[in-house]
PLY file of the C-alpha trace (Angstrom):
ply
format ascii 1.0
element vertex 162
property float x
property float y
property float z
element edge 161
property int vertex1
property int vertex2
end_header
-61.90 20.69 30.01
-65.22 22.20 31.06
-67.35 20.52 33.66
-70.13 19.67 31.24
-67.70 17.78 28.89
-66.07 16.00 31.91
-69.52 15.11 33.23
-70.53 13.59 29.83
-67.24 11.74 29.58
-67.61 10.21 32.99
-71.14 9.15 32.19
-69.92 7.53 28.99
-67.48 5.49 31.05
-70.25 4.14 33.25
-72.67 1.27 32.49
-74.74 2.10 29.32
-78.04 1.16 30.95
-77.42 3.76 33.65
-76.86 6.68 31.30
-80.35 8.20 31.73
-80.13 7.82 35.51
-77.49 10.48 35.98
-78.06 14.10 36.89
-78.84 16.01 33.69
-76.27 18.71 34.10
-76.78 20.15 30.61
-80.55 20.58 31.05
-80.08 22.23 34.45
-77.46 24.58 33.00
-79.91 25.55 30.22
-82.67 26.30 32.84
-80.15 28.36 34.72
-79.32 30.44 31.64
-82.99 31.12 31.08
-82.99 32.76 34.52
-86.17 30.94 35.55
-85.50 30.49 39.25
-88.63 28.46 40.05
-88.18 26.33 36.92
-84.59 25.69 37.89
-85.45 24.74 41.45
-88.26 22.43 40.26
-85.85 20.78 37.69
-83.16 20.48 40.32
-85.60 18.77 42.71
-86.70 16.36 40.00
-83.09 15.49 39.17
-82.26 14.87 42.78
-85.29 12.60 43.09
-84.27 10.68 39.92
-80.73 10.16 41.22
-81.85 9.15 44.68
-84.51 6.74 43.42
-82.00 4.98 41.22
-79.41 4.84 43.97
-81.87 3.49 46.51
-83.19 0.85 44.14
-79.68 -0.33 43.38
-78.73 -0.49 47.00
-81.80 -2.59 47.72
-80.97 -4.93 44.87
-77.37 -5.20 46.10
-78.39 -6.09 49.65
-80.53 -8.97 48.28
-77.80 -10.12 45.92
-75.10 -9.95 48.62
-77.19 -12.17 50.91
-77.63 -14.67 48.06
-73.94 -14.70 47.28
-73.09 -15.04 50.96
-75.41 -18.00 51.18
-73.85 -19.62 48.10
-70.40 -19.08 49.58
-71.34 -20.90 52.78
-72.73 -23.89 50.96
-70.23 -24.23 48.15
-68.61 -27.52 47.09
-66.01 -28.19 44.44
-63.39 -26.17 42.59
-65.58 -25.34 39.54
-68.40 -23.93 41.77
-65.86 -21.80 43.63
-64.47 -20.36 40.44
-67.94 -19.59 39.14
-68.91 -17.90 42.46
-65.66 -15.91 42.40
-66.58 -14.57 38.93
-70.08 -13.61 40.19
-68.68 -11.85 43.19
-66.12 -9.94 41.17
-68.75 -8.75 38.73
-71.02 -7.74 41.61
-68.11 -5.96 43.31
-67.32 -4.16 40.07
-70.96 -2.96 39.71
-70.99 -1.67 43.31
-67.81 0.32 42.60
-69.57 1.77 39.56
-72.44 2.87 41.78
-69.94 4.66 44.04
-68.58 6.33 40.92
-72.22 7.25 40.03
-72.57 8.90 43.41
-69.37 10.96 43.01
-70.22 12.06 39.46
-73.70 13.17 40.51
-72.44 14.95 43.58
-69.84 16.82 41.53
-72.43 17.83 38.92
-74.83 19.00 41.64
-72.20 21.00 43.37
-71.16 22.64 40.12
-74.72 23.58 39.10
-75.53 24.87 42.60
-72.33 26.95 42.53
-73.32 28.39 39.12
-76.81 29.22 40.52
-75.26 30.91 43.56
-73.23 33.18 41.21
-76.40 34.19 39.33
-78.92 34.29 42.14
-76.87 35.34 45.06
-76.82 32.07 46.97
-80.47 31.51 47.70
-80.46 27.94 46.43
-76.98 27.12 47.66
-77.78 27.89 51.33
-81.03 25.93 51.26
-79.70 22.99 49.19
-76.37 22.22 50.79
-77.73 20.71 54.03
-80.37 18.83 51.98
-77.78 17.51 49.53
-75.59 16.17 52.27
-78.50 14.10 53.66
-79.41 12.60 50.25
-79.23 8.79 49.95
-76.91 8.98 46.91
-74.45 10.99 49.05
-74.55 8.48 51.91
-72.47 5.57 50.70
-71.73 3.81 54.03
-74.02 0.89 53.24
-72.45 0.48 49.81
-68.94 0.45 51.32
-70.06 -2.19 53.84
-71.36 -4.38 51.03
-68.10 -3.93 49.07
-66.07 -4.87 52.15
-68.32 -7.91 52.64
-67.69 -9.00 49.03
-63.96 -8.58 49.61
-64.12 -10.76 52.75
-65.95 -13.49 50.81
-63.41 -13.29 47.99
-60.57 -13.55 50.45
-62.20 -16.56 52.21
-62.85 -18.38 48.89
-59.60 -17.56 47.09
-56.88 -20.21 47.27
-53.86 -19.32 49.50
-50.90 -18.02 47.58
0 1
1 2
2 3
3 4
4 5
5 6
6 7
7 8
8 9
9 10
10 11
11 12
12 13
13 14
14 15
15 16
16 17
17 18
18 19
19 20
20 21
21 22
22 23
23 24
24 25
25 26
26 27
27 28
28 29
29 30
30 31
31 32
32 33
33 34
34 35
35 36
36 37
37 38
38 39
39 40
40 41
41 42
42 43
43 44
44 45
45 46
46 47
47 48
48 49
49 50
50 51
51 52
52 53
53 54
54 55
55 56
56 57
57 58
58 59
59 60
60 61
61 62
62 63
63 64
64 65
65 66
66 67
67 68
68 69
69 70
70 71
71 72
72 73
73 74
74 75
75 76
76 77
77 78
78 79
79 80
80 81
81 82
82 83
83 84
84 85
85 86
86 87
87 88
88 89
89 90
90 91
91 92
92 93
93 94
94 95
95 96
96 97
97 98
98 99
99 100
100 101
101 102
102 103
103 104
104 105
105 106
106 107
107 108
108 109
109 110
110 111
111 112
112 113
113 114
114 115
115 116
116 117
117 118
118 119
119 120
120 121
121 122
122 123
123 124
124 125
125 126
126 127
127 128
128 129
129 130
130 131
131 132
132 133
133 134
134 135
135 136
136 137
137 138
138 139
139 140
140 141
141 142
142 143
143 144
144 145
145 146
146 147
147 148
148 149
149 150
150 151
151 152
152 153
153 154
154 155
155 156
156 157
157 158
158 159
159 160
160 161
Protein backbone atom coordinates (compact mmCIF):
# COMPACT_ATOMS: atom_id res chain seq x y z
CA UNK A 1 0.00 0.00 0.00
CA UNK A 2 1.33 3.45 -0.89
CA UNK A 3 2.18 5.86 1.89
CA UNK A 4 -0.61 8.31 0.97
CA UNK A 5 -3.26 5.60 1.30
CA UNK A 6 -1.76 4.34 4.56
CA UNK A 7 -1.63 7.92 5.85
CA UNK A 8 -5.33 8.46 5.04
CA UNK A 9 -6.26 5.09 6.57
CA UNK A 10 -4.45 5.92 9.81
CA UNK A 11 -6.13 9.32 9.97
CA UNK A 12 -9.52 7.65 9.46
CA UNK A 13 -8.81 5.46 12.51
CA UNK A 14 -8.18 8.48 14.71
CA UNK A 15 -10.72 10.74 16.38
CA UNK A 16 -12.95 12.37 13.72
CA UNK A 17 -12.63 15.84 15.25
CA UNK A 18 -8.84 15.62 14.78
CA UNK A 19 -8.97 14.83 11.06
CA UNK A 20 -8.09 18.34 9.85
CA UNK A 21 -5.27 18.64 12.39
CA UNK A 22 -3.03 16.07 10.70
CA UNK A 23 -0.22 16.84 8.29
CA UNK A 24 -1.79 17.23 4.85
CA UNK A 25 0.46 14.77 3.01
CA UNK A 26 -1.56 14.83 -0.21
CA UNK A 27 -1.40 18.64 -0.56
CA UNK A 28 2.34 18.63 0.15
CA UNK A 29 2.85 15.92 -2.44
CA UNK A 30 0.94 18.01 -5.01
CA UNK A 31 3.15 21.03 -4.25
CA UNK A 32 6.17 18.84 -4.67
CA UNK A 33 5.00 17.64 -8.08
CA UNK A 34 4.56 21.25 -9.23
CA UNK A 35 8.28 21.74 -8.51
CA UNK A 36 7.69 24.98 -6.64
CA UNK A 37 10.45 24.79 -4.06
CA UNK A 38 9.50 27.96 -2.17
CA UNK A 39 5.80 27.08 -2.25
CA UNK A 40 6.61 23.61 -0.95
CA UNK A 41 8.82 24.95 1.85
CA UNK A 42 6.16 27.48 2.85
CA UNK A 43 3.44 24.80 2.87
CA UNK A 44 5.66 22.44 4.82
CA UNK A 45 6.30 25.14 7.43
CA UNK A 46 2.57 25.86 7.74
CA UNK A 47 1.79 22.17 8.12
CA UNK A 48 4.44 21.81 10.82
CA UNK A 49 2.98 24.81 12.65
CA UNK A 50 -0.52 23.33 12.41
CA UNK A 51 0.58 19.96 13.80
CA UNK A 52 2.62 21.56 16.60
CA UNK A 53 -0.10 24.01 17.60
CA UNK A 54 -2.63 21.19 17.92
CA UNK A 55 -0.20 18.96 19.82
CA UNK A 56 0.77 21.71 22.26
CA UNK A 57 -2.88 22.67 22.86
CA UNK A 58 -3.76 19.05 23.60
CA UNK A 59 -0.80 18.61 25.95
CA UNK A 60 -1.82 21.74 27.88
CA UNK A 61 -5.40 20.47 28.13
CA UNK A 62 -4.15 17.08 29.29
CA UNK A 63 -1.97 18.57 32.04
CA UNK A 64 -4.99 20.41 33.44
CA UNK A 65 -7.28 17.39 33.14
CA UNK A 66 -4.69 15.10 34.72
CA UNK A 67 -4.42 17.39 37.75
CA UNK A 68 -8.21 17.43 38.07
CA UNK A 69 -8.41 13.63 37.88
CA UNK A 70 -5.57 13.29 40.37
CA UNK A 71 -7.42 15.58 42.78
CA UNK A 72 -10.64 13.60 42.35
CA UNK A 73 -8.75 10.36 43.01
CA UNK A 74 -7.36 11.71 46.28
CA UNK A 75 -10.77 12.81 47.54
CA UNK A 76 -12.93 9.95 46.34
CA UNK A 77 -15.51 8.15 48.47
CA UNK A 78 -17.70 5.24 47.60
CA UNK A 79 -17.73 2.44 45.09
CA UNK A 80 -19.92 4.22 42.51
CA UNK A 81 -17.66 7.28 42.48
CA UNK A 82 -14.60 5.08 42.03
CA UNK A 83 -16.18 3.29 39.07
CA UNK A 84 -17.13 6.60 37.46
CA UNK A 85 -13.63 7.98 37.96
CA UNK A 86 -12.07 4.81 36.55
CA UNK A 87 -14.17 5.27 33.39
CA UNK A 88 -13.06 8.91 33.12
CA UNK A 89 -9.41 7.99 33.55
CA UNK A 90 -9.63 5.18 30.99
CA UNK A 91 -11.20 7.52 28.42
CA UNK A 92 -8.53 10.12 29.14
CA UNK A 93 -5.77 7.51 28.87
CA UNK A 94 -7.19 6.35 25.56
CA UNK A 95 -7.22 9.89 24.16
CA UNK A 96 -3.61 10.43 25.21
CA UNK A 97 -2.61 7.21 23.43
CA UNK A 98 -4.41 8.58 20.36
CA UNK A 99 -2.28 11.73 20.61
CA UNK A 100 0.85 9.56 20.63
CA UNK A 101 -0.50 7.88 17.52
CA UNK A 102 -1.11 11.35 16.03
CA UNK A 103 2.54 12.18 16.65
CA UNK A 104 3.77 9.00 14.96
CA UNK A 105 1.50 9.40 11.92
CA UNK A 106 2.57 12.99 11.39
CA UNK A 107 6.24 12.17 11.86
CA UNK A 108 6.01 9.34 9.32
CA UNK A 109 4.23 11.60 6.82
CA UNK A 110 6.77 14.34 7.33
CA UNK A 111 9.70 11.97 6.89
CA UNK A 112 8.18 10.55 3.72
CA UNK A 113 7.49 13.94 2.13
CA UNK A 114 10.95 15.27 3.05
CA UNK A 115 12.48 12.12 1.55
CA UNK A 116 10.50 12.69 -1.67
CA UNK A 117 11.68 16.30 -1.75
CA UNK A 118 15.27 15.16 -1.22
CA UNK A 119 14.97 12.92 -4.29
CA UNK A 120 13.71 15.79 -6.42
CA UNK A 121 15.71 18.70 -5.03
CA UNK A 122 18.95 17.06 -4.02
CA UNK A 123 18.57 17.17 -0.27
CA UNK A 124 18.39 20.91 0.38
CA UNK A 125 15.27 20.70 2.54
CA UNK A 126 16.18 17.38 4.11
CA UNK A 127 19.46 18.66 5.56
CA UNK A 128 17.90 21.82 6.95
CA UNK A 129 14.64 20.25 8.19
CA UNK A 130 15.84 17.13 9.98
CA UNK A 131 17.38 18.87 13.01
CA UNK A 132 14.34 21.17 13.13
CA UNK A 133 11.90 18.25 12.95
CA UNK A 134 13.58 16.39 15.79
CA UNK A 135 13.10 19.44 18.03
CA UNK A 136 9.40 19.92 17.24
CA UNK A 137 6.94 19.63 20.14
CA UNK A 138 4.91 16.94 18.36
CA UNK A 139 8.05 14.79 18.15
CA UNK A 140 8.89 15.24 21.84
CA UNK A 141 6.43 12.98 23.62
CA UNK A 142 8.11 12.62 27.02
CA UNK A 143 5.51 14.76 28.81
CA UNK A 144 2.70 12.75 27.24
CA UNK A 145 4.32 9.47 28.32
CA UNK A 146 4.63 10.84 31.86
CA UNK A 147 0.93 11.74 31.91
CA UNK A 148 0.03 8.28 30.60
CA UNK A 149 2.14 6.63 33.31
CA UNK A 150 0.51 8.92 35.88
CA UNK A 151 -2.94 7.76 34.75
CA UNK A 152 -1.83 4.15 34.93
CA UNK A 153 -0.61 4.71 38.50
CA UNK A 154 -3.97 6.22 39.50
CA UNK A 155 -5.82 3.33 37.83
CA UNK A 156 -3.68 0.83 39.69
CA UNK A 157 -4.25 2.62 43.00
CA UNK A 158 -8.04 2.81 42.53
CA UNK A 159 -8.62 -0.63 41.03
CA UNK A 160 -9.69 -3.34 43.44
CA UNK A 161 -7.06 -6.00 44.18
CA UNK A 162 -7.51 -9.20 42.23
